[in-house]
KEKE-3310 file (N, C-alpha, C; in steps of 0.2 Angstrom, whole numbers, plus 5000, padded with zeros to 4 digits):
npx = (5463:5465:5458:5466:5460:5464:5475:5470:5476:5479:5482:5490:5495:5488:5481:5469:5463:5455:5446:5436:5420:5423:5431:5445:5454:5471:5486:5498:5508:5511:5499:5489:5493:5491:5477:5471:5478:5479:5481:5492:5488:5494:5506:5501:5507:5506:5502:5510:5515:5513:5510:5502:5488:5478:5466:5457:5463:5474:5491:5508:5520:5526:5532:5524:5513:5515:5516:5504:5499:5499:5509:5512:5515:5526:5538:5547:5555:5569)
npy = (5485:5475:5460:5448:5443:5431:5424:5426:5433:5444:5461:5476:5484:5481:5481:5488:5482:5486:5480:5484:5480:5472:5471:5469:5464:5463:5456:5457:5458:5446:5438:5445:5444:5429:5429:5438:5440:5434:5419:5411:5404:5394:5389:5391:5400:5414:5429:5444:5454:5463:5454:5444:5445:5434:5428:5429:5423:5423:5425:5423:5426:5428:5416:5406:5409:5407:5392:5388:5391:5404:5409:5421:5431:5441:5444:5455:5466:5464)
npz = (5841:5828:5819:5809:5793:5788:5795:5809:5818:5831:5829:5832:5822:5811:5794:5782:5766:5751:5737:5725:5731:5741:5757:5767:5782:5786:5793:5788:5773:5768:5772:5765:5751:5750:5752:5742:5730:5712:5705:5695:5680:5675:5682:5696:5705:5716:5709:5711:5705:5688:5679:5667:5656:5646:5635:5644:5656:5669:5670:5677:5670:5653:5650:5656:5650:5637:5639:5640:5627:5622:5612:5606:5616:5624:5637:5636:5624:5613)
capx = (5467:5460:5460:5468:5455:5467:5477:5467:5482:5475:5488:5489:5497:5484:5479:5463:5464:5448:5445:5429:5416:5426:5436:5448:5459:5477:5492:5505:5506:5509:5491:5485:5494:5488:5469:5468:5483:5477:5485:5494:5483:5499:5510:5498:5510:5502:5504:5511:5518:5509:5507:5499:5481:5478:5461:5453:5466:5480:5498:5513:5525:5525:5533:5519:5506:5516:5514:5496:5496:5499:5516:5513:5515:5534:5539:5551:5558:5576)
capy = (5480:5472:5453:5446:5438:5424:5419:5427:5437:5451:5465:5483:5487:5478:5487:5485:5482:5487:5479:5484:5482:5467:5475:5464:5466:5458:5459:5457:5457:5439:5436:5448:5440:5424:5430:5442:5439:5430:5414:5410:5399:5388:5386:5392:5404:5420:5435:5450:5460:5465:5449:5444:5443:5431:5424:5430:5421:5427:5421:5427:5428:5426:5409:5402:5410:5402:5385:5387:5391:5410:5410:5427:5436:5442:5449:5461:5466:5464)
capz = (5837:5822:5819:5802:5791:5786:5801:5815:5822:5834:5827:5833:5816:5804:5788:5777:5758:5748:5731:5723:5737:5746:5761:5771:5786:5786:5798:5784:5766:5766:5771:5760:5745:5750:5751:5737:5724:5708:5704:5688:5677:5672:5687:5701:5710:5716:5705:5715:5700:5684:5677:5660:5654:5639:5633:5651:5661:5671:5670:5681:5665:5646:5649:5658:5646:5631:5640:5639:5620:5620:5610:5604:5621:5625:5643:5634:5618:5614)
cpx = (5463:5463:5461:5463:5458:5469:5475:5471:5478:5481:5487:5491:5494:5482:5472:5465:5456:5449:5437:5424:5418:5432:5438:5453:5465:5482:5498:5503:5507:5503:5487:5487:5491:5480:5468:5472:5480:5482:5486:5491:5488:5503:5508:5501:5505:5506:5504:5514:5513:5505:5503:5492:5481:5471:5456:5457:5472:5486:5504:5518:5523:5527:5527:5513:5509:5516:5508:5493:5496:5507:5518:5515:5523:5534:5542:5552:5565:5578)
cpy = (5477:5464:5452:5442:5432:5421:5421:5430:5443:5455:5472:5487:5484:5484:5483:5486:5482:5485:5479:5485:5477:5473:5469:5466:5461:5461:5459:5455:5451:5436:5440:5445:5433:5424:5433:5442:5434:5425:5413:5404:5392:5386:5387:5396:5411:5426:5441:5456:5461:5459:5449:5441:5440:5427:5424:5426:5425:5423:5426:5430:5425:5418:5404:5403:5406:5395:5383:5389:5398:5413:5417:5432:5435:5446:5455:5460:5468:5468)
cpz = (5833:5821:5812:5799:5788:5792:5807:5820:5825:5834:5829:5826:5809:5801:5785:5770:5755:5740:5729:5730:5742:5751:5766:5776:5786:5791:5795:5777:5764:5767:5767:5753:5744:5750:5745:5730:5719:5707:5697:5685:5674:5679:5695:5706:5710:5713:5708:5710:5695:5680:5670:5659:5648:5639:5640:5656:5663:5672:5673:5676:5658:5646:5650:5652:5639:5632:5639:5632:5617:5618:5608:5609:5623:5633:5641:5627:5618:5607)
residu = (MET:ALA:ILE:CYS:SER:VAL:CYS:GLY:ASN:ASP:TYR:ASP:LYS:ALA:PHE:THR:ILE:GLN:ARG:GLY:SER:GLU:SER:ARG:ILE:PHE:ASP:SER:PHE:GLU:CYS:ALA:ILE:HIS:ALA:MET:ALA:PRO:GLN:CYS:ALA:HIS:CYS:GLN:CYS:ARG:ILE:ILE:GLY:HIS:GLY:ILE:GLU:ALA:ALA:GLY:LYS:PHE:TYR:CYS:CYS:ALA:HIS:CYS:ALA:GLY:HIS:ALA:GLY:HIS:SER:ASP:ILE:LYS:ASP:ARG:THR:ALA)
# end
């Protein structure tokens, strides 16, 4: 079994996620998201979708990017 690097649970169905040279073991996607997903620069939620990058910062959506002064960014066109 493997021990989750976030919660310490010793779990027989743990999995490993590798990003670049970083490799960590998790027992759930919840722990993986908590440890590895970037945070929105405006609302601080974890970005688990595509998100938006503007001026070197990550945002969960165009709404949050707009609050940070990036009004030219749109989620979709109508």
